[in-house]
N, C-alpha and C positions, 0 to 999 in steps of 0.2 A: 504494500500500500504506500503510495507516494505521499509526501507531506502536503501536496496540493489537495488531496482528498480528505485530509483531516480537518475537523473544525478548528477555528482559531484558538479555542480554549484548551486544546490538547497539545502536550509536549511530544514531539515526534520521538520515537525510540531509536536507538542506534547512535546517538550522539556521544562521542567519546571525549571530545575536548571539553574541559570543565568550563571554560569561558563561553563557548558556544552553547553548552547546556544551560548555563545561568541566563544567557540572553534569551534562549527559547522559553525557559520557565518564566522570565519576566514578561515576555511578549504574551504568553498564555494567561498570566495573571492579569495583565492590563486589559486584555481582550475580555476576560471574564467580568472584570469590574465594569468595563464599558457596556457590556451586554446587560448586566444587572442594573446599572444606573440609568439606562436609556428607557425610561418609563413610557414615553410616547410610542416607541417601536414595540415594546412588549404589549401595550394596550391594543395597538393595531393588530398584532398577531393574535391576541386572545379574542378580539372581536371577530376577526376573520374565521378563526376556528369555530366560534359559536354560531356564526351565520351559516357556515358550511353544514354544521350539524343540524341546525334548524331547518335549512332548505331540504336536506335529506329526509328529515322527519316529516316535513310537510308533503314531500312526494310519496312517502310510504303511507302516511295516515292523514289525508287531507281534511277529513271531518274533525278529527281530534285537534289538529292544528288550528282550524278555523274557530272551534269552540274555545281553545286556549287564547287566541287573539281577542275574541269577544270578551272573555273573562278579564284579561289584562286591561282592555280598554275600559270596561266597567269599573274595575278597581281604581284606575287612574282618574276616571271621571268622578267617582265617589270621593276620592282623596281631595281633588281640587274643589269639589262642591263643599266638602267639610271645612277645608281651609278658608274658603271665601266666606262661608257662613260664620265661622269663628271670628275672622277679622272684621266682618261687618258689624257684629254685635259689640265689639270692643270700641269702635269709633263712633 
């Protein structure tokens, strides 16, 4: 397996030079920190995974997916209605 196929966060095996090994470990550590700290990219990836799963579920079970969408819309509507009612009574 070539080092091009490895993820950035993995130190390639077979490095015998101590300095080269230290550099590879540092590169891997910095890549891991960058990956962990990049919240927008992680959020986008998580959103994409969730949307892919939701679309697949909607293709398999369209009736259940539609019912779920209606239930979510009703819950959001009830929450907004409740919040508006609460705020209108305060003022």
